[in-house]
N, C-alpha and C positions, 0 to 999 in steps of 0.2 A: 841358779838358786834351787835348792832341794824342795821337793813337795812333801808336806807333812800332812798325813790324814787328820781330819778334824776329829775332835773328841766325840764319841757317840752319844754322850749324855751331858747334862748340865755341869758347868764348872762351878762347884760349890766353894764359897769362900772359907778359908781355914779359920779356926778360932783366933780371934784377935785381929783378923784381916779386915780393915775398914773399907776395902774396895767393894763396890756393889758387885754381886755375883752375876756373871754373864748367863743369859738364858741359853738353853740348848738350841742349836741351829736346826730349823726346819725350813730354811730359806731355799728358794728355787731361783735358778738363773733368770735374770730380768729380761733376757733375750729369747732363750729357747725353752725355758721352763724346766730344765733338768735339775735334779737335786744338787745343791752345793755341798761337796764333801771334802774338798782339799784346800788347805790353807797354804798360800805362798809367802805371807808375811803376817806376823802377829805382833802388833805394837802395843799390846796391853789395853788399858782402859783410857778413854778420852771423853771430855765433854763435847757437845755438838759444836761444829765449826761456827764461828762468828757469834756464839752465844755469850756475848760480853755481859758481865754482871754490873748492875747499877749499884751505887753506894748502899741503897736500902736492901740489897739482896746479899750483901757480903756475908751475913751470918745465917743465911738460909741454905738448905740442902741443895746441892747442884747435881743434876743427873750425869752419870758417866755411862758410856757404852763401850762394848768391845770394838777395838779398831783392828779388824782382821780383814785381809784381802784374800778372797777365795778365787780359784780358777775353776771355771766350768769344764768338766771333762768332755762334754759333748761338743761345745762350740768354742772353747778356750777363751771366752771373755773373762777378764779379770775384773772383780767387782767387790764392793762392800755390801754387807747386809743393810737393809733399810730398817731403822728403828723409829726415827721421828717422821712425821708427815711432812710433805713438801710445804704445806702452809706454815708449819711451825718454823721451818728453816728459812724460807724465802720471802714471807710476807713483809717482814721488816728486815731489810738487807743492808749490811754495813759497807759493801764495796761499791764504789763509784768509779766507773771505767775512765772517766775524763781526768782522773788524778794523774794518769801516766802519759806524759808528753810523747813518748815513743809510740804508744798505742794509738794516740790521736793522729800522729804522722802516718802510721800504717793505715788507719781508717781513711784518711784523706787520699792517700795514694791508691787505695783499693777503689774508691769511688771514681777517681780520675781514670783508672784502667777499665772498670766494668761498664761505665756509662756509654762510651763509644762502642765498646765490644758488643753490647746487647742493644745498642741504638735506643737507649732509654730517653724519654722526654716527658713532655707535659701530659701525654695521654697514657703514660705508663703508671705502674704502682709498684713500690718496693715495700715489702714487709720484713721487719726484723723481729725474730723471736728472741726474747730476752734482750730487749733493746737498751736496758739499763738507763743511763742518764742522757741518752741521745748522742753519745760520742760519735756514732757512725752516721745515723740518719740525718744529722744536721748538715752534712756535706751534700746529701741529695736534695734537701730542702733549699740549700743555697743555689742549686741549679734549676730550681723550679719543678722538680720531679715529685709527684705526690707520694707520700709515705704513710705507713702505719706501724707503730711500735706495739708489740705484745709483751707485756712485762708484769709478772706477778707481784713484784715488790711495790706496795702502795706508797711507801715513803720515798721511792726514787722517781716514780712516774711524774710528779709535778716538776721535777728538774728538767726532764725531757720536754714536757709540755711548754715550759717557759721558753724553749728554743723553737717553738712553732711546730712541734711534732705531736700529732694526735696519738694518744696512748690508750690501749685497751688493757686494763688491769685484769689479767687472766692467765692461767696456766694453759699452755698450748698443747693440743692433742687433736684427736679426730673430732670430738664434739665442738671444740672451739673453731676448728677449720670449717666444719659444716655450717656453723653460724656465719662465718665470713662469706662463704659461698652463697648462702641464702640472702645475704645483704648485698650481693653483687660486688664484694670487695676482693676479687681475685687478684693475684699478684703476677707480675711479669718476672719478678725476682724475689726469692725468699732467702734471707741471710740468717744463719744461726751460729754465731761465733762463741766458742768456748762454753757450750751449753750441754752437749750430749753427755758429758761425764757427770752432769748433775741430775740427769733424768732418771727417775725410778722405773718408769714404764717406757722402755725404748720403742716397742712396737707401736704403742698408741701415739707417741711423739712423732716418729718418722711417718706413721700412717696418715698424719694430718697434712703432710706436705702436698701430696697429689690432690687432695681435696681443696686446698687453698690456692693452688696454682691455676693460671690460665692454661689452656691445653698445651701451648708450646712454651710455657714459662720455664724458668731455670731456678734451681736451688743451689746455693753455695754455702759452704762453711769450711774452715781450714782444717788441715791435718798436717802431720809432720812432712815437710818437703813439698806441700801443696797448699800454700797459704791462701791462694785464691782459686782453689779447685771447686769441683762440683760436689753435690751430695755423694755421688759415687766415690769421689776421692776422699771425702770425709770418712766413709765406711772403710775404705781401703786403709786409712790411717790407723784403724783398729786392728790391722793385721790381715785384711782381706785383699786378695788381688793376685797378681802374677804377671809375668811378661817382662820384657827387657826395656820397653819404652817408658821412660819416666813421665811422659806427658799423657800416657793412656794406660796406666796400670790397671790390669784386670779386665780391660775392655776387650770383648770378643766381637760384639756387633754394636756399632754406634749409630747415631742419627745426626743428620744435618741440623743446623740451627733452624728453628721454626718448623721442624718436622716432628709430629707427635707419634706416639706409639711405643713399641717394645724395644728395649735394650737387652743385651745379653752380657752380663758381667760375672766373671769368675770370682769365687770367694777365696780360693786358695791357688797357689802356684801350680799345684798338681792338676787341679780342675782346669786352669787356664791352658796348660800344655795340651791336655786331652781335647778340649774344645777347639783350640786352634788347629790341632791335627784334623779334627772332624771338619773344620772349615776348609782347610786345604784340600781335603778329600771330597769336598762338596757334598757332605752329608748333613749340612745344616740348611734347612729350607726357610728362606726369608721372603715374605710376601708383603707387598705394599698395596694400598688402594690410592688411586689418584684420579682426580677429576681434571680432564684435559680439554683443550679447545679442539673443535672439529669432529667430523664423523670418523670414528676409529674402525679399522677392519676387525673381523672376528678374532684374529690371532696375528701376532707380529713378533718376530725375533730380531733384535737389533744387535749386531755383532760389529761394533766399532770401537777401536781403542780410545781411551780417554786419558787426558793429561792436562797439565797447566796450560791455559790459554797464553800464547806467546805475546799477545798485545795487551791483554787485560789480566794481570797476574792474580787477581782475586777470583777469577772465573776458571772453570774447567771447560775443556773443549774436545771435540773429536778431531780437531786440526791442530794438535799439539806437536811441538818439536821433541817432546819426550813422552810419547804415549805408552800406556799399558793396556794389555788385553782387557776388554770389557764386554760382557754378554748379558743381555736382559731379555727375558721372555714375557711378552704382554698378552693379555686376554681381555676381550671386551666383556664387561659385566653388565652394563646397562647403557643404552643409548638415551641421552637426555639432550636432544638438539637445542642449541648448537654445541653441546658439550657431550663428552663420553666419560662414563665411569669405567676405569680399567684396573685390572690387577697386574702388578709387576712382580715377576719372580726373578730374583738375582741369581745368576750363575757365578758372577764375580762380585767384588765389593769395592769399587773405586769411589773416591769422594765425588758426591753429587751425581753419581752414575745414572740413577733413574731420571733425574731432571734433565741431564745433558742428552741422554738418549731420546727422551720424548721431544725435546726441542729439535734435535737433529732429524727426527721423523716428521716434523711439521705439526706436532701436537703438544705444545708447551703446557705445563701444569698451570691450572687456573690459580691466579693470585701470586705466582712466582715473581718476586721483585727482581731477580737476577736473570732468569732465563725465559721470562714470560713475554718478551717482545713488546712490552708496554700495554698489553691487553688488560681489560678490566677483570675484576676478580670476585663478582657477586658479593661485594662488601666485605670480603675477607681481608684480614691484616697480615696474612701469610700465605704460603703455598698450600694448596689442597693436596697434601701428601701425608699418609699415615701408615706406619709400620703395623700391620694388622695381624700378622701371624708368624710364629716361629715354631719350627719343629727341629729338635736336636736330640742326639743321644746323651743320656745322663752320663756325666764323666766317671761315675763310680761303677755302674753296672750295665751301661749301654742301652737301658730301656728307653723307648721313645717318649719324649716329653713334647706335648703340644700345648702352646700358649697362644691365646687369641685376645685381641684388644678391639672393642667396638669403636666406631667413629666418635670422637669427642663432640661436645655440643656445638662448637662453632662450625665444624665441618658438616655435621648432620644438618644444621640450619641452612648452610649454603647449598647442600644437596637438595633440601626441601624447596628452596627458592628456585633452583634450577629446574626441578620437576614441575613446579607451578608455572614457570615461564614456558616450559615446553608444552604443557597442557593447554595454556592460553593460546599458544601459537597454532595448535591443531584445531581450534574451534572456529 
């Protein structure tokens, strides 16, 4: 499709033209803030979507707005200008998701898939942003899993509530997420189906997810080819990513389930190729913090191949029949008897590498349900493992990028309890 420069000034209605005149565009990209200057599709004038007229409104004036799709020259997001406020469009909403039987079947299958995958249960919480009439959350409720719907359409919320789903009538963003966190309503899973395209402030919307998630929680929403993928996959569905693996598009550095911290995801295929090359050349520095059992030496390098455990196929092992080279360098950060806080620097990147190497060295990660050898975990519901630091060359100009992530509250709390126990033991 050809790209047509936008008109520099207002489009004035010609004499006798009854269409409302379109205003001059001064819009900026809702993602990166760059000016919107190029139109990829101009469909003329249109009334707002779902603005159905009541019989008493048939002889009243109806607002029409330009229906033009712009492409941002900076980030290539295709978007419409925003004319009406979100409150005017979504407060009284005409679409009820449960009208579609095929969509209900998809929702049920999703719940059947994600519940065992994330080990969701009565102590979990699932939040759906734009939950509509409860088409999805009803299947979590049937399994006894606590849920919360966030839905701005006040006319739809009662339908979901009638299905036993608590609904917060609110637009989601950073402020709403902060309120959820203050109330202690953090989620193990946040779902946002078919909502990103309706959001006027993408950065505020997506910025709310980490605030409303438990430290090791998961966000999912669908994208083309990844109907049950992660938030990362949802962003990739907008044209972000790279790589040949359809299950991990754009992923350069990933995390194990229930490991918190930093991910590295490419936004373009070109960036993905360059970052993958930097990874192969070992120019990406990845460092984790782990609290482990036992007295750890000042420094330790574990050079032991890692592969699938031949007896328990869901585990990885240093005694695999198909091992791959794996090297991890460890450094003692703090002795917290009977624990040790250590830093792990990856030289290679195998699945579960840090956890397997620590187990093989006799120092399993505190709280690790797979490799922890049944030891207690300071009240943690997951392993004490956090991707704390990434250093990598920028894919465009090779300048060094340093990103750090502090310990999340649950790990900080566990470390504080360990220090308190260690202090009590020395008195």
